[in-house]
C-alpha positions in Angstrom: 147.8 142.7 4.4 145.8 141.9 7.6 146.5 138.3 7.2 150.2 138.8 6.9 150.2 140.9 10.1 148.3 138.3 12.0 150.6 135.6 10.7 153.6 137.4 11.9 152.1 138.1 15.3 151.2 134.5 15.7 154.7 133.4 14.8 156.2 135.9 17.2 153.8 134.6 19.9 154.9 131.0 19.2 158.6 132.0 19.4 158.0 133.8 22.6 156.2 130.9 24.1 158.9 128.5 22.9 161.6 130.7 24.3 159.7 131.0 27.6 159.2 127.3 27.7 162.9 126.6 27.1 163.9 129.2 29.7 161.7 127.6 32.3 163.2 124.2 31.4 166.7 125.6 31.8 165.9 127.3 35.1 164.4 124.0 36.4 167.5 122.1 35.3 169.8 124.7 37.0 167.8 124.4 40.2 168.0 120.7 40.1 171.7 120.7 39.5 172.2 123.3 42.3 170.1 121.1 44.6 172.2 118.0 43.8 175.5 119.8 44.4 174.2 121.3 47.7 173.1 117.9 48.8 176.4 116.2 47.9 178.4 118.9 49.6 176.3 118.7 52.7 176.7 114.9 52.7 180.5 115.1 52.4 180.7 117.7 55.1 178.5 115.7 57.4 180.5 112.5 56.7 183.8 114.3 57.5 182.4 116.0 60.6 181.1 112.8 62.0 184.2 110.6 61.2 186.0 110.0 64.5 187.4 106.6 63.7 191.1 106.4 63.1 192.7 104.1 60.4 194.1 100.8 61.5 197.8 100.7 62.6 200.2 100.0 59.7 201.4 96.4 60.0 204.4 94.4 58.8 206.9 97.3 58.7 210.2 96.3 57.2 213.2 98.0 55.6 216.4 97.6 53.6 219.3 99.8 52.7 220.5 100.1 49.1 223.0 102.6 47.7 222.8 104.9 50.6 218.9 105.0 50.7 216.8 103.3 53.4 213.5 102.1 52.0 210.8 101.2 54.6 207.5 99.6 53.6 204.4 98.2 55.3 201.0 96.8 54.7 198.3 99.3 53.9 196.0 100.5 56.7 192.2 100.4 56.5 189.6 103.0 57.4 185.9 103.3 57.8 185.9 106.0 55.1 189.3 106.3 53.4 193.0 106.3 54.3 194.5 109.5 53.0 198.1 108.9 53.7 200.9 108.0 56.1 203.2 109.9 58.4 206.8 108.7 58.5 208.8 109.2 61.7 212.6 108.9 62.2 213.9 108.9 65.7 210.6 110.3 67.0 210.4 113.2 64.5 208.0 113.3 61.6 210.1 113.6 58.4 207.5 113.1 55.7 204.0 112.1 54.6 203.2 109.8 51.7 200.2 108.3 50.0 202.0 105.1 49.3 202.8 102.2 51.6 206.5 102.8 51.4 209.0 105.6 51.8 212.7 106.1 50.8 214.9 108.1 53.1 218.1 109.3 51.5 219.3 111.4 54.5 220.9 108.7 56.6 224.5 107.9 57.4 225.9 104.4 56.9 227.3 103.9 60.4 224.4 105.4 62.4 221.3 103.6 63.7 217.9 105.1 63.1 214.5 104.2 64.5 211.5 104.4 62.1 207.8 104.0 62.6 204.7 105.0 60.6 201.2 106.3 61.4 198.1 106.3 59.1 195.7 109.3 58.8 192.4 110.0 57.1 190.6 113.1 55.6 189.0 113.9 59.0 192.4 114.3 60.6 192.1 111.0 62.6 195.6 109.5 63.1 196.3 105.8 63.9 198.6 104.6 66.7 202.2 104.2 65.7 203.4 101.0 63.9 206.1 98.8 65.3 209.6 100.5 65.2 212.2 99.3 62.8 215.9 100.1 63.2 218.1 101.0 60.2 221.7 99.9 60.7 220.9 97.9 63.8 224.5 96.9 64.3 225.2 100.5 65.4 222.2 100.7 67.8 223.2 101.7 71.3 219.8 101.8 73.0 218.4 99.2 75.3 217.4 95.9 73.7 215.8 93.3 76.0 213.8 91.4 73.5 215.3 88.3 71.8 214.7 87.5 68.1 212.0 85.0 67.2 213.1 81.3 66.9 214.3 80.4 63.4 211.6 78.2 61.9 211.4 75.3 59.4 215.1 74.3 59.7 216.0 71.7 57.1 219.0 70.5 55.2 220.4 68.4 52.4 223.6 66.7 51.5 225.6 68.2 48.6 228.5 65.8 48.0 230.7 66.0 51.1 228.8 69.1 52.3 225.7 69.3 54.4 223.7 72.5 53.7 221.1 73.7 56.2 218.6 76.6 55.8 215.7 78.1 57.6 213.0 80.8 57.7 214.2 84.2 58.7 213.7 85.3 62.3 212.2 88.7 63.4 213.4 91.2 66.0 212.1 94.5 67.4 215.5 96.2 66.7 216.9 94.1 63.9 218.8 90.9 63.4 222.6 90.9 63.6 223.4 87.3 62.7 222.6 83.6 63.3 224.7 81.1 65.3 225.1 77.6 63.9 225.5 74.7 66.3 226.6 71.1 65.7 226.1 68.6 68.5 225.7 71.4 71.0 228.8 73.3 69.9 228.8 76.6 68.0 230.7 76.1 64.7 229.8 79.2 62.8 227.9 82.5 62.5 226.1 83.9 59.4 223.9 86.8 58.4 222.2 84.7 55.8 219.4 82.0 56.2 221.6 79.2 54.8 
């Protein structure tokens, strides 16, 4: 009877010790996890607090109209931490934000000119300078335009039977291209909106 009691007491002691050991291990694990979380949070906060560098300016802004929607698109900006998104402006007013390097504006009229530009921003609230401005429906633009389009490049041609076809690389303009003038021997013979 004494042996049985001692055995039980020894088993209980082992169980108690084992439980205590597991508890200590769990506590240690929890403290380590808590420490890691605290460290990561502190690191993120410090990184955000010390980030004063704005993203690069969005480049290559372009646009096209299709079925009453004007889609503008641009090259992605870069940032020392991370670009969060882009602010889209129409006629100087912010109309949307997007995480993608394009935006579709469905609230435009077909016979009205609109000026669009874009800014990039990051998590710290740093905002880039505005991109170049692009004009939707440039043929209806009534503002001042003093900058000429770039010169058409890589002009080339070939004979197609009795016809001579010429074509070239598209020009660029700060407002938007209206058309190209075609000259033969110094005399204007045609206009076209195409590059051929």
